[in-house]
C-alpha positions in Angstrom: 22.1 22.9 -2.9 23.3 20.7 -0.1 22.2 17.3 0.3 20.3 16.1 3.4 22.6 14.5 6.0 21.2 10.8 6.4 20.4 9.9 10.2 20.1 6.6 11.9 17.1 4.8 12.1 15.1 4.8 15.0 16.0 1.9 17.3 12.6 1.4 19.0 9.0 1.8 18.7 9.3 4.7 21.2 12.1 6.5 19.2 9.8 6.1 15.9 6.9 7.9 17.6 9.1 10.6 18.9 10.9 10.9 15.4 7.0 11.6 13.9 5.9 13.8 16.7 9.4 15.9 16.5 8.2 16.6 12.9 4.9 17.5 13.8 3.0 14.5 12.7 0.8 13.4 15.5 0.5 9.5 15.1 -0.8 6.9 17.4 1.3 3.9 18.7 -0.1 1.6 16.1 1.2 3.2 13.1 4.6 4.2 15.1 4.9 0.4 15.5 4.2 -1.0 12.1 6.3 2.0 10.7 9.7 0.8 13.2 9.1 -2.7 11.6 8.9 -1.7 8.3 12.2 0.1 8.6 13.7 -2.5 10.7 12.7 -5.5 8.3 13.3 -3.5 5.2 9.8 -4.4 4.0 7.7 -1.9 2.1 4.6 0.0 4.2 1.3 -0.5 2.6 -0.7 2.1 3.9 -4.8 2.4 3.0 -7.3 4.7 4.1 -9.6 7.5 2.9 -8.1 10.8 1.1 -7.0 13.2 3.0 -6.0 11.3 6.6 -2.0 11.9 6.2 -0.9 8.9 4.5 1.5 10.9 2.0 2.4 13.2 4.8 3.9 10.1 6.7 6.7 9.6 3.7 7.3 13.2 3.7 7.6 13.5 7.4 10.0 10.4 7.3 12.2 11.5 4.7 12.8 14.8 6.5 13.3 13.5 9.8 15.6 10.6 8.5 17.5 13.1 6.4 16.8 11.3 3.3 15.8 12.0 -0.4 12.3 11.8 -1.0 11.2 10.1 -4.5 7.8 10.2 -5.1 6.0 8.2 -7.9 2.5 9.8 -8.2 0.5 7.1 -10.0 -2.4 7.7 -12.4 -4.2 5.5 -15.1 -1.9 4.7 -17.9 1.6 4.8 -16.2 4.0 3.0 -18.0 7.5 1.8 -17.5 8.8 4.8 -19.6 7.2 7.1 -17.1 7.8 5.5 -13.9 11.0 3.4 -14.3 13.6 4.8 -17.0 13.7 5.7 -20.7 16.4 6.5 -23.4 17.3 10.0 -24.2 16.5 9.6 -27.9 17.2 13.3 -28.9 20.8 12.9 -27.5 21.3 9.3 -28.9 20.5 10.7 -32.4 22.9 13.7 -32.1 25.5 11.3 -31.0 24.9 8.8 -34.0 25.0 11.8 -36.5 28.4 13.1 -34.9 29.9 9.7 -34.8 28.9 9.4 -38.6 30.3 12.6 -39.5 33.5 11.7 -37.7 33.7 8.7 -40.0 33.1 6.4 -36.8 30.7 3.5 -38.3 31.6 0.7 -36.5 28.2 -0.4 -35.3 28.9 -2.4 -32.1 31.1 0.5 -30.6 28.3 3.2 -31.6 25.9 1.1 -30.1 27.7 0.6 -26.7 28.3 4.2 -26.9 24.8 5.4 -27.3 23.4 3.1 -25.0 25.3 3.8 -22.0 24.4 5.6 -18.5 25.1 9.2 -20.3 22.0 8.8 -22.2 19.8 6.9 -19.7 17.0 8.8 -18.0 16.3 7.7 -14.6 12.7 7.8 -13.6 11.3 7.3 -10.0 11.5 3.6 -9.8 15.1 3.5 -11.0 16.0 6.5 -9.1 15.0 5.0 -5.6 17.4 1.9 -6.5 20.5 4.1 -6.5 21.0 5.2 -2.9 23.9 4.2 -1.1 24.3 1.9 2.0 22.9 4.2 5.1 21.3 6.8 3.0 18.5 5.0 1.0 16.0 7.2 0.1 12.2 7.3 0.8 10.4 5.9 -2.2 6.9 7.0 -2.1 4.3 5.3 -4.5 1.3 7.5 -4.2 -2.0 6.3 -4.9 -1.5 3.1 -6.5 -5.0 2.3 -6.8 -5.1 4.7 -9.7 -2.8 2.4 -12.1 -3.9 -0.5 -13.8 -3.0 -4.1 -13.0 -0.5 -4.7 -15.4 1.7 -1.9 -13.8 0.7 -3.4 -10.5 2.3 -6.6 -11.4 5.4 -4.7 -12.8 5.9 -3.1 -9.6 5.8 -6.6 -7.9 8.7 -7.7 -9.5 10.7 -4.7 -8.4 9.7 -4.7 -4.9 10.8 -8.4 -4.6 14.3 -8.0 -5.7 14.8 -4.3 -5.5 16.1 -4.6 -8.9 15.7 -3.4 -12.6 16.7 -5.0 -15.9 17.7 -2.6 -18.7 18.2 -4.7 -21.5 21.1 -2.6 -23.1 22.8 -2.2 -19.8 21.7 -5.4 -17.7 20.3 -5.4 -14.4 20.8 -2.4 -11.8 20.3 -4.0 -8.4 19.9 -1.4 -5.3 22.7 -1.3 -2.9 20.6 -0.9 -0.1 16.7 -1.4 -0.6 14.8 2.0 -0.4 12.4 2.8 2.4 9.2 2.3 0.4 5.8 3.8 1.4 2.9 2.9 -0.8 -0.3 4.7 -0.6 -3.9 3.8 -1.8 -7.4 5.2 -1.4 -9.0 2.2 -2.1 -10.9 3.1 -5.3 -9.9 -0.5 -6.5 -8.4 -3.4 -4.7 -4.8 -4.0 -4.8 -3.7 -7.7 -5.4 -2.9 -9.9 -2.5 0.3 -10.7 -4.1 1.4 -7.3 -3.7 0.2 -6.9 -0.4 1.9 -9.9 1.0 5.3 -8.4 0.4 4.3 -5.4 2.3 3.4 -4.5 6.0 0.1 -3.0 6.1 -1.7 -0.1 8.1 -5.2 1.2 7.6 -4.8 5.0 8.4 -8.3 6.2 9.8 -9.6 9.5 10.8 -8.2 10.5 14.0 -10.3 11.0 17.2 -11.3 14.6 18.5 -8.3 14.9 20.8 -5.8 13.9 18.2 -7.2 16.0 15.4 -7.3 19.0 17.8 -3.7 18.6 18.7 -3.0 18.0 14.8 -4.5 21.4 14.4 -2.7 23.1 17.2 0.5 21.9 15.6 -0.4 23.0 11.7 -2.6 26.2 12.5 -0.5 27.3 15.8 -2.2 31.1 15.2 -5.7 29.5 15.6 -7.8 30.6 18.2 -8.2 27.6 20.8 -11.8 28.1 20.9 -12.1 28.1 17.2 -10.1 25.1 16.8 -12.2 23.1 19.1 -15.1 24.2 17.2 -13.7 23.3 14.0 -12.8 19.6 15.2 -16.0 19.1 17.0 -17.9 20.5 13.9 -15.9 18.2 11.3 -16.0 15.0 13.5 -19.9 15.4 13.2 -19.8 15.8 9.6 -18.0 12.3 9.5 -20.9 10.8 11.1 -23.4 11.7 8.7 -23.9 10.3 5.1 -21.8 12.8 2.5 -20.7 12.2 -0.9 -16.8 12.8 0.5 -16.6 13.2 4.3 -13.5 15.8 5.0 -10.1 14.6 5.6 -7.6 15.9 8.2 -6.3 18.0 5.4 -9.6 20.1 5.0 -9.8 20.3 8.8 -6.4 22.1 8.7 -7.5 24.2 5.9 -10.6 25.2 7.3 -9.2 26.2 10.6 -6.2 28.2 8.7 -8.9 29.9 6.8 -11.0 31.0 9.5 -7.7 32.3 11.2 -6.9 34.3 8.4 -10.4 35.8 8.7 -9.6 36.9 12.2 -12.5 34.7 13.3 -12.3 33.3 17.0 -15.6 31.3 17.2 -17.8 29.6 14.6 -21.4 31.3 13.6 -24.1 30.1 11.1 -23.0 32.8 8.5 -19.1 32.0 8.7 -19.8 28.3 8.3 -22.1 29.2 5.1 -19.6 31.6 3.7 -16.4 29.3 4.2 -18.0 25.7 4.0 -16.2 25.4 0.5 -13.1 25.1 2.2 -14.2 22.0 3.9 -16.7 20.3 1.4 -15.8 19.7 -2.5 -19.3 18.6 -4.0 -22.1 20.9 -4.2 -24.9 18.1 -3.0 -23.0 18.0 0.2 -22.8 21.9 0.5 -26.2 22.2 -0.4 -27.1 19.3 2.7 -25.2 21.6 5.1 -26.9 24.9 3.9 -30.6 23.1 4.2 -30.5 23.4 8.2 -27.9 20.5 8.8 -25.1 22.9 9.5 -26.8 24.9 12.0 -28.1 21.9 13.9 -24.4 20.6 14.0 -23.2 23.7 15.1 -25.7 24.0 17.9 -24.7 20.6 19.4 -21.2 21.5 19.0 -21.5 24.6 21.1 -23.8 23.1 23.6 -21.4 20.5 23.9 -18.4 22.5 24.4 -20.5 24.8 27.1 -21.4 21.9 29.0 -17.6 20.5 28.9 -16.3 23.9 30.4 
């Protein structure tokens, strides 16, 4: 598998916007501005927002558009250094020790130096992200940081300050060029101010109807135009009522794709009822839409689109 060819970083905000648009990510100018500044200043970009609004996709698109490796650290409760940063290949080390003992090599310091070498070091995402070369630093995605505990957050703070990791047996490993760091959080808990201060911040909100329609057009090019307009208008209204979990852009795309697979060209109450599980993921929300709320929203959508024609 050939490695991607790194491309130069965008030189202006407009070039950053074009970079995202060229990779089918429909961004507003505010996002393009903070992303440009993050790249120019070599500062981590902290993206906060509801699940499904496209935070993770920004890192993926950036890596693809710039021809950089994407290294993803998926955060979860209990994440520790051995899973996130590095660990030693203990099985291989034990085999090496037994082989050296069998060969009569028992000089302790030489054996220790041999088994605690780069050969037996397993690089996890954090350490891997620090090994990029100048002009080819990877995009390092720290996804859903709010799922980890405060202890790991504090450890990460030290890494983001100096872009280096200390391995006691080897010494300090410092990045030749800092990686392009994208941190995402769904705000299930607050992240400490000390970490946020080292980042540039951007709140990723739900898109307006016009931008969401453009997103659906790019991601589901086979969808009927009328159907796409009804889907987007329906979802936009769903986000205005009190639900346990409002649908994100990802769910809008999935719903438009599912309806296209069913050869639908417009929404009707039966289709909404049959496919609402693609859009909503909690039974209480689905039940509410099935109790007449869905039909009311659909009637409003069709009336509004008819008036606009």
